[in-house]
C-alpha positions, 0 to 999 in steps of 0.5 A: 080581187082584179075580177069584183075592181072590174066588177066595179068600174062595169058599176060605175060607168053604167052608173055614169052612163045613165047620170049622162042619159037623165041631162039630157033632155030629150032622152024620157027615163021611166 
């Protein structure tokens, strides 16, 4: 349960980081 919870949190963090990168005008994600 703890490992699964940490995995989900890490995935959410990655999604948040990607969303922040998309917001930046000088970063191009292809």
